[in-house]
N, C-alpha and C positions, 0 to 999 in steps of 0.2 A: 504494500500500500504506500502510495506517495501522497504527501500533503503539499500545501503550498499557499500561493497567493490568493487573494480575494478577487473574484471575477463574477460577472453575471452568469446566470444560467444560459446555456447556448441552445438555441432552437435549430433543429434540422428537420425539414419537412419536404414532402413530395408536393409538386405543383397541384394546387386545387383552388377552387373559387368559392367564396373569396379567400384569398391567401391571408394567413396570419403571419405577418412579417416580424422579424426580430426587432427591427427599429420601432415597431408599434407596441412591443411587449413592455411590460413593467420590468425594468432592470433591477432585479433583486440581488444584492451582493451575497455570495455564499462563500464560506471558508472551504476552499477546495484547491485542486491542483491547477497549475498555470494553463492557460489556453494554449493548445497546440495547433500549429498551422497544418491543416489537412484539407484536401479538396472535398467538396460535398459528395456524399455517396448517394447513389440512386435509391429511392424508396418508392414503394407502391403508393398510388394516390390515396389520400385520406389518412396517411400515417405521419405523425409528428413525433420526433424524439426530443424530449427535454433532457439534455445532457447535464446531469447534476454533478456534484463533486463526489469524493470518495465516502463521505458520511452518508449520503443518500444515493441509492441506486438510480440509474436513469429511468425516466418514466416514458412509456410509449403510449401516446394518445391516438386512438383509432376512431375515425368518424366515417360511417357508411350507412347504407340503407337499413341495416339492422339496428342502428342507433350508435351511441358513443360509448367507448370503453377505454379503460386505461390498464396497462400492464405494468405492475410493480409501482409502489407508492412512496418509496423513500423512507427516511428515518423520522422518528416522531418529533424531534426538535425542529424539523423543517416542514411539519405538516401544514402549518398555516400558509407557507409559501407554496406548497404543493396544491392546496385548494385554490389559491389565487391564480397559479399558472394554468391549472386545468380549466378553471372558470373563464380565464381570458381566451382560451382556445375554443371553448364550447359556446360562449355567449349565452343565449337563452335556451339552448338545447340541453336537456338533462343528461347527466351521466347515468347510463343504464347498467353497466357491468364493470366490475373490478376483477382483474386476474392477478394472481401471484404465481411467479415461477417457482418460488419456494418461500418459506416463512422465516428467513433470517430477518432481523430487525430493520436492516437497511432497505429491505424490499417490501415490507408490509407495515412499516411503522406509521404510514399515512392512512391506512385502511379506516381506522376509527373516525378520523376527521372527514374523510370523503363520504363515509356512510352517514355522518351527521349532516353534511352539506347536501347530500342527495339521498334521502332515506329510502327511496325506491330502488336504488342500485343493488344488484345482487353480486355477491362476492364468491369467486370460484378459486379454490385452492387445490394443490396436488392431493391425491388420495393418500390415506394413511395417517392423516393428521386432523381429520374432521372431528373425531372424538376429543382429541387433545385441545382443540380450539373451543369446543363446546364446554369442556370442563375447565378450560383455561389453566393448563398445567405449564406454568412458566419455566419449570425445570426441563421438562421433556421437549418444550418448544425452543429451547436453547437460550432464553433470555437471562435466566439466573446464572447458568454456567459461564456465559460470556461477559457478565456484568453490564449488560445493556438493557435498555428499556423498550417496551412496546405496549401501548395502550390496548386494552382488550377490544376485540372486534368480533363481528359475527361472520361465520362462514355458511354459505347457503348451498353450495354444490361442489362436487369434486371436479378437478380438471384432469380428466382421465386419459392417460397415455393410450394411443391407438385410436383416438377419436379425432374429430376436427371441430374447430370453433370458428364462427364467422367474425372477422375483424375487417373493417373498412371494405366490406363487400366481397371479401375473399375468404376462402376456406383455408385455415391454418391447421396444420397437423400438430398434434401434441405427441412429443417423444419423451420417454423417460430419460433422465440425464443424471443418474446417481454419481456420487464421488464427493464433490464439494458438500453436498447434502444428500442423504439417501432418498429424499422424496422429491428432489428437484426435477423440473421438466424444462424443455426448450420448445419453442414454437417455430414452425417452418411453413413458409408459403411457397409451394412448388413453382407456380407460374413465373414469379419474379425471382425465385431462389433466394428469398430473404429469410434470415434466421434471427430470431430473438434468442440469444444464447445465454442470457443471464450471467452467472459466474462460472459456467462450464467452459467458456472460452472468452478470453480477452485478447486484445491485439498483441499483448506481450505476456501472456500467461493465463492463469486461472485462479480461482479463489482458494483460500485455505481449505484443506481436506479435513473438515471438522471431525468425521468419525475416527480418523487416525489419532486425534487428541484423546479420544475416549478409549483408545486401545483396540478399535475395530479396524481391521485391514480394509482399506478402501482405495489404495492406489490402483489396483486392477480395475476398479469401477471407473476411475478417472480415465484410464486408458481406453476402456470400452466405450465410454461416452465420446471421447475424441474420435474413435473409429466411426461411431454413428454420425457425427458431424461431417467427417470426411466423406462418408457415403452419400450424405445429403447434398454435398458439393454446393454450399451457398455461395452466391456471388456478392451478397451484401450481408454483413453481420452487425446486428445491434447488440452490443455487449451490455452486461449489467453495469459496468463502469467504464468510463473513457469514451472516446469518439467512435462513431460508426465507421467501419472499415470494410474494404473490399478484397484484401489479399488474404483470404482464408487459408490457403496452403502455407503461406509464410507463418501465420499465427499458429497453425496446427504444429508446424515444425518446431516453433519456439516453445509451445506448450509441452510437446513430447520431450524435448531436451531438458526442460525444467523438471518434468516428472521423473525422467531417468536419474537426475541428480538427487531427487528426494528418495527414490527407491534405493539407490546406492547408500545414501546417508540420511536415514530418518531424522537424525538430530538436526540436519539442515532445515528440514520442514518444520520441526518443532521450534527452532529459533525464529524462522519466518513467521510462524503462527503467533508466537509470543509478542513479536514486534508489531504485528498487525493489530492484535488486540489492544496493545498499549497505545499505538498511534491512533487507532479508532477512538479510544476514550479521549485522547488529547484533542482530536478533531471536534468531538462533542463539547468538551469543556472549554477549549481554546486556551485557557490559563488555569494552572493549578500549582501545587507545590509537590516536591518529590515525596515528602512524608504523606501527603494526602493520596498520592498515586500509589504509594506503598500500601496504605490502608485499603484502598480499593482493590489492589491486586491480591492482598491477603484474603479478601472476602469473595474473590472470584474463582469458582471451582476449576475452571480450565487452566488458570495459572498454576494452581496446586498440582494438577495432573501433569502438566508439562514439566514442571520443576522436578517432581518425583520421578518421572520416567526418564528424563534426559539430562537434568542438571543438578541432581541431588548432591554432587560433590561440592557445590557452592552453597553457602548460606543464602536464604531467600533474598534478604536485603541486598547482599552483594550482587546477586544475579540481576535484580531489578536495576541496580545502579549501572551494571554493564549494558543492559538493554537501553537505558536512557542515554548512555554514552554513545551507543551505536546510532540512535536516532539523531543525536547531535552531530556526529561525524557525517551522517548522510544529508544533513541540512533539513531534516524533518522536524527538528525541535531546537529551541534556543533556551539554554539554562542560564539564569542569573542568580547565583547563590542557590537557595532552595526553591526559587520560583522557576517554573517550567512553562514555556509558551509554545504553542503550535507555530510551525513555520512552513 
């Protein structure tokens, strides 16, 4: 995970009428990564990508004859922004459906706010977690173990692999994509060869393999999901984080090389996961102190699991200080005495 400068949300959309142009949008500053220069990627008509920062996953707004929908809703601290951005695109048209590729907090943290803004919208989540959402098991849903927040929301129907869903007037295939999360799915539109890949594939990698933190082997599932994406042969990829891109073969090669490194050295993945969790919390807080971060880490189960499995030769406090030092060296954080700032 990379952090960085403040910039507005970036809009990427297919031509449609009336077009919602970036210059007409409300420029809401987000704590996120620097804007990268990349040519616009082709998208099917009716699809608008709101490229958010690393704290909030990208939102994909879809408008077609079946109504308006949004795929993934960002983190809860950005939920007011998410509602404003979606409202700006929809105008008087209601939001009818919410889809989540998976239920990590950065992909569904805006669900509750969108449900409040559009009470008639139905919410569709991957199967296997319907009961957990109904009972609201924050531990099984990963919010307690990651030390992250997610307001309780309602789930109405499963997003079942092997089926299709209509988005922007097109039939999108639902494919299982376990690895990063055992319940994750990706959405693929064959005519345009557009893939909503969530965290299964980014332009330069993929998301933390969370089952591995819990001691469940999942690197093979990551590899299998990359194989699924390769067979789909997308021409345009809308990732969960970062810009839309068109060179899927290069991204797949990068992801496989990264995965090979993790398979050879699971400790490398554990270190990556620990720094991601720490940086993500810093993105949320923006400013904190090292003792406060230590207290948060001590109360976050995934940190305990990572430390016990891979770094038990170091005292916890010493390990955390080494992680903070790594973030400083990479330019992802700035430390001033005990104060720590997102960078």
